[in-house]
C-alpha positions as CSV (number, residue, x, y, z in Angstrom):
1,M,16.8,49.0,129.1
2,T,15.4,46.5,126.6
3,I,16.3,46.7,122.9
4,L,14.2,44.9,120.3
5,I,16.3,43.7,117.3
6,A,14.5,42.5,114.2
7,Y,16.3,39.4,112.8
8,D,15.6,37.5,109.6
9,G,18.9,35.9,109.0
10,S,20.0,38.4,106.3
11,D,23.4,40.0,106.1
12,D,21.7,43.3,106.9
13,A,20.2,41.9,110.1
14,K,23.5,40.5,111.1
15,T,25.1,43.9,110.6
16,A,22.4,45.5,112.7
17,I,23.1,43.1,115.5
18,A,26.8,43.7,115.4
19,F,26.3,47.5,115.5
20,A,23.8,47.3,118.3
21,G,26.3,45.3,120.3
22,E,29.0,48.0,119.8
23,L,26.6,50.7,120.9
24,F,24.8,49.0,123.7
25,R,27.2,46.4,125.1
26,G,25.7,44.6,128.2
27,E,22.2,45.8,127.6
28,H,19.2,43.4,127.4
29,A,18.0,42.7,123.8
30,V,15.1,40.6,122.5
31,V,16.0,39.3,119.1
32,L,12.7,38.9,117.2
33,T,12.2,36.7,114.2
34,V,8.8,37.2,112.6
35,W,7.2,34.1,110.9
36,E,5.6,35.3,107.6
37,R,2.9,32.7,107.5
38,L,0.6,34.4,105.0
39,A,3.5,35.5,102.8
40,M,4.7,31.9,102.6
41,T,1.2,30.8,101.7
42,S,0.9,33.5,99.0
43,A,4.3,32.5,97.6
44,R,3.3,28.9,97.3
45,A,0.0,29.8,95.7
46,S,1.7,32.0,93.1
47,A,4.0,29.1,92.3
48,G,1.0,27.0,91.5
49,L,0.8,25.0,94.7
50,M,-2.6,25.0,96.3
51,M,-2.5,25.8,100.0
52,T,-5.0,26.8,102.6
53,L,-4.4,29.5,105.1
54,D,-4.5,26.9,107.9
55,Q,-1.0,25.3,107.9
56,S,-1.6,23.0,110.8
57,G,0.2,19.8,111.5
58,V,3.7,18.6,110.6
59,E,4.5,21.4,108.1
60,D,3.4,24.1,110.6
61,E,5.6,22.6,113.3
62,A,8.6,22.3,111.0
63,I,8.3,25.9,109.9
64,G,7.8,27.0,113.5
65,Q,10.9,25.1,114.6
66,A,13.0,26.6,111.8
67,M,11.9,30.1,112.7
68,S,12.6,29.5,116.4
69,E,16.1,28.2,115.5
70,L,16.6,31.4,113.4
71,A,15.6,33.5,116.4
72,Q,18.0,31.5,118.5
73,H,20.8,32.0,116.0
74,G,20.2,35.8,116.1
75,A,20.3,35.8,119.9
76,N,23.6,33.9,119.8
77,L,25.0,36.5,117.5
78,A,23.8,39.2,119.8
79,R,25.4,37.5,122.8
80,E,28.7,37.3,120.8
81,A,28.3,41.0,120.1
82,G,28.1,41.7,123.8
83,L,24.4,41.9,124.4
84,D,22.3,40.1,127.0
85,A,20.0,38.5,124.4
86,T,17.0,36.3,124.4
87,P,15.3,35.0,121.3
88,R,11.7,35.4,120.4
89,C,9.7,34.2,117.4
90,D,6.2,35.5,116.5
91,V,3.8,34.8,113.7
92,D,2.8,37.9,111.8
93,S,-0.9,38.8,112.1
94,V,-1.0,41.5,109.4
95,A,2.5,42.4,108.3
96,V,6.1,41.9,109.5
97,W,6.5,45.6,110.3
98,S,3.3,45.6,112.3
99,T,4.4,42.6,114.4
100,I,7.7,44.3,115.1
101,V,6.0,47.5,116.3
102,D,3.5,45.5,118.4
103,V,6.2,43.4,120.1
104,A,8.2,46.6,120.8
105,D,5.1,48.0,122.5
106,E,4.4,44.8,124.4
107,I,7.9,44.6,125.9
108,D,8.2,48.4,126.2
109,A,11.4,48.4,124.2
110,K,13.4,51.6,124.5
111,L,14.7,51.1,120.9
112,I,14.0,49.1,117.8
113,V,17.0,48.0,115.8
114,T,16.6,46.8,112.2
115,G,18.6,46.4,109.1
116,T,17.8,48.2,105.8
117,R,17.0,45.1,103.8
118,G,14.4,46.7,101.5
119,L,12.6,45.5,98.5
120,G,14.3,47.9,96.1
121,G,13.2,49.4,92.8
122,V,9.5,49.9,91.9
123,R,8.3,47.3,94.4
124,S,9.7,49.4,97.3
125,L,7.8,52.5,96.0
126,L,4.6,50.5,95.9
127,L,4.9,48.4,99.0
128,G,7.6,50.2,101.2
129,S,10.2,48.3,103.1
130,T,9.8,46.7,106.5
131,S,12.4,49.1,108.1
132,D,10.6,52.1,106.5
133,R,7.3,51.1,107.9
134,V,8.7,50.3,111.3
135,L,10.3,53.8,111.3
136,H,7.0,55.5,110.4
137,H,4.7,53.5,112.7
138,A,6.7,52.9,115.8
139,H,6.0,54.9,119.0
140,R,9.6,54.8,120.0
141,P,13.1,55.4,118.6
142,V,14.1,53.2,115.7
143,L,17.7,52.6,114.6
144,V,18.0,51.5,111.0
145,V,21.4,50.1,110.3
146,P,22.7,50.1,106.7
147,G,23.8,46.7,105.4
148,P,27.3,45.7,104.7
149,E,29.0,47.3,101.8
150,A,29.0,45.2,98.7
151,S,32.4,44.3,97.5
152,T,33.3,45.9,94.1
């Protein structure tokens, strides 16, 4: 069995890895980090920095390296949680949720595991969260793990 775990470095994603390790100890997991290339470009443009969609060269390599290291970090956490994990880093083509669903289909994952890290408030009503979209568009079971409880 192969499990796909979406990992973005957030506390919610770390909690999802730990929970998957408890449930599926010893199983193979692909820990996927999705590189939000267009989102990064949009964020820079909205901050007043002019960017083209083609981020080739040194900057592209640096971002790619950072995302690969993040995926490796997630795989290390998954191994510590008892999973037989391998890292994977992909650039999103349309949206993060779509890339997660596509990779799950490609590797024939038996389960997709993701945290709940949503957008919150009005933005979530308009855009929806990644976990919500994965849940509604995946052609396989999805386990959405709630994030750690905030200390009060």
